[in-house]
C-alpha positions as CSV (number, residue, x, y, z in Angstrom):
1,X,66.4,-78.6,-18.7
2,X,68.1,-75.2,-19.2
3,X,65.6,-72.3,-19.5
4,X,66.5,-70.1,-22.4
5,X,66.9,-66.5,-22.5
6,X,63.7,-65.7,-24.0
7,X,62.0,-67.6,-21.1
8,X,63.7,-65.6,-18.5
9,X,63.0,-62.4,-20.3
10,X,59.2,-63.4,-20.3
11,X,59.3,-64.5,-16.7
12,X,61.1,-61.0,-15.8
13,X,58.6,-58.9,-17.7
14,X,55.4,-60.9,-16.4
15,X,56.8,-60.3,-12.7
16,X,57.9,-56.6,-13.6
17,X,54.3,-56.2,-14.8
18,X,52.7,-57.7,-11.6
19,X,54.6,-55.5,-9.3
20,X,54.0,-52.4,-11.4
21,X,50.4,-52.8,-11.4
22,X,50.3,-53.4,-8.0
23,X,52.4,-50.4,-7.3
24,X,50.5,-48.0,-9.8
25,X,47.2,-48.9,-8.0
26,X,48.6,-48.3,-4.5
27,X,49.8,-45.2,-5.8
28,X,46.4,-44.1,-7.1
29,X,44.8,-45.2,-3.6
30,X,47.2,-42.8,-1.9
31,X,49.8,-44.7,-0.1
32,X,52.2,-42.1,-0.3
33,X,50.1,-39.6,1.6
34,X,48.2,-42.0,4.2
35,X,48.8,-45.3,5.7
36,X,45.0,-45.9,6.4
37,X,44.9,-48.7,3.6
38,X,47.6,-50.8,5.1
39,X,46.7,-50.0,8.7
40,X,43.3,-51.3,8.0
41,X,44.7,-54.7,6.7
42,X,47.1,-55.2,9.5
43,X,44.4,-54.6,11.9
44,X,42.2,-57.3,10.4
45,X,45.1,-59.6,10.4
46,X,45.7,-58.5,14.0
47,X,42.1,-59.7,15.1
48,X,42.7,-63.2,14.4
49,X,46.7,-63.5,14.9
50,X,48.2,-65.8,17.3
51,X,52.1,-66.6,18.4
52,X,54.6,-65.4,15.8
53,X,52.2,-63.6,13.6
54,X,51.0,-61.7,16.7
55,X,54.5,-60.7,17.6
56,X,55.4,-59.7,14.0
57,X,52.4,-57.4,13.8
58,X,53.0,-55.9,17.3
59,X,56.6,-55.5,17.0
60,X,57.3,-54.8,13.4
61,X,54.2,-54.1,11.2
62,X,51.7,-51.7,13.3
63,X,54.2,-49.7,14.9
64,X,55.8,-48.3,11.8
65,X,52.7,-48.6,9.6
66,X,53.3,-45.0,8.1
67,X,57.0,-46.0,7.1
68,X,55.9,-49.3,5.6
69,X,53.0,-47.9,3.7
70,X,55.7,-45.7,1.7
71,X,58.3,-48.3,1.7
72,X,55.7,-50.8,0.2
73,X,54.6,-48.6,-2.6
74,X,58.2,-47.4,-3.6
75,X,59.4,-51.0,-3.3
76,X,57.0,-52.3,-5.8
77,X,57.4,-49.5,-8.1
78,X,61.0,-49.7,-8.1
79,X,61.1,-53.5,-8.3
80,X,59.0,-53.4,-11.2
81,X,61.0,-50.8,-13.1
82,X,64.4,-52.7,-12.3
83,X,62.8,-55.9,-13.7
84,X,61.4,-54.1,-16.7
85,X,64.5,-52.7,-17.7
86,X,66.7,-55.5,-16.5
87,X,68.8,-53.5,-14.4
88,X,70.2,-55.0,-11.0
89,X,67.8,-57.9,-11.5
90,X,69.5,-59.9,-8.7
91,X,69.0,-57.1,-6.2
92,X,65.3,-56.7,-7.3
93,X,64.6,-60.2,-6.9
94,X,65.9,-60.4,-3.5
95,X,64.0,-57.3,-2.7
96,X,60.9,-59.0,-4.1
97,X,61.3,-62.2,-2.1
98,X,61.9,-60.1,1.2
99,X,58.7,-58.3,0.3
100,X,56.5,-61.3,-0.4
101,X,57.8,-63.0,2.7
102,X,56.7,-60.0,4.6
103,X,53.4,-59.7,3.3
104,X,52.9,-63.3,4.1
105,X,54.1,-62.9,7.8
106,X,51.9,-60.0,8.3
107,X,48.6,-62.2,7.2
108,X,50.0,-65.0,8.9
109,X,50.1,-67.5,5.6
110,X,54.2,-67.6,6.3
111,X,53.7,-69.6,9.4
112,X,51.2,-72.3,8.1
113,X,51.0,-74.6,5.3
114,X,48.6,-72.4,3.5
115,X,51.5,-70.5,2.4
116,X,52.1,-73.3,-0.1
117,X,48.5,-73.6,-1.0
118,X,48.3,-69.9,-2.3
119,X,49.1,-69.9,-6.0
120,X,50.6,-66.5,-5.6
121,X,52.9,-66.9,-2.8
122,X,54.8,-70.0,-3.8
123,X,54.8,-69.4,-7.4
124,X,55.9,-65.7,-7.1
125,X,58.9,-66.8,-4.8
126,X,59.7,-69.6,-7.0
127,X,60.0,-67.1,-10.0
128,X,62.0,-64.4,-8.1
129,X,64.4,-67.3,-7.0
130,X,64.8,-68.2,-10.7
131,X,65.4,-64.8,-11.7
132,X,68.0,-64.2,-9.1
133,X,69.8,-67.4,-9.7
134,X,69.6,-67.2,-13.4
135,X,70.9,-63.5,-13.7
136,X,68.0,-62.8,-15.7
137,X,68.9,-59.2,-16.6
138,X,71.9,-60.2,-18.6
139,X,69.7,-60.9,-21.5
140,X,68.0,-57.8,-23.1
141,X,68.5,-55.8,-20.0
142,X,71.1,-53.2,-18.5
143,X,72.6,-56.0,-16.5
144,X,74.4,-57.1,-19.8
145,X,76.1,-53.7,-20.0
146,X,77.1,-53.6,-16.4
147,X,78.5,-57.3,-16.9
148,X,80.7,-55.8,-19.6
149,X,82.2,-53.5,-17.0
150,X,82.5,-56.1,-14.3
151,X,81.5,-59.7,-15.2
152,X,82.1,-61.2,-11.6
153,X,79.6,-58.9,-9.6
154,X,77.2,-60.4,-7.5
155,X,74.8,-57.7,-8.2
156,X,73.9,-58.3,-11.8
């Protein structure tokens, strides 16, 4: 079954709304000015962490919590805007997959079967992969205009 353009648009806008709402909520919580929200979550994950998750938290997440806090907020907002406008959708979808995998690496779900038991993790990654592969911004998006300039680009 081939997905229609309208189905791709609906999926793109739904995921855009999700990332925008999460990003706006983090903005109002002050993630640009303080990293205490992220640090609190990471420290909770650290209490029960083992093996690969513990290494990830100790080597990647916790030492750079101030940088990650800002990058997460800006990434979620840019991803949402990009999907909403249909601009650089392939890049945005790849960024979204990276962000979801990083989140689940931090909370430990990525390294267990519970990653697939979470409706958000598996479904969100599947939706982002579909957007990436289908070049979803080429219908009702800025990517359609960019494709007239260079139809073979891997970015749109």
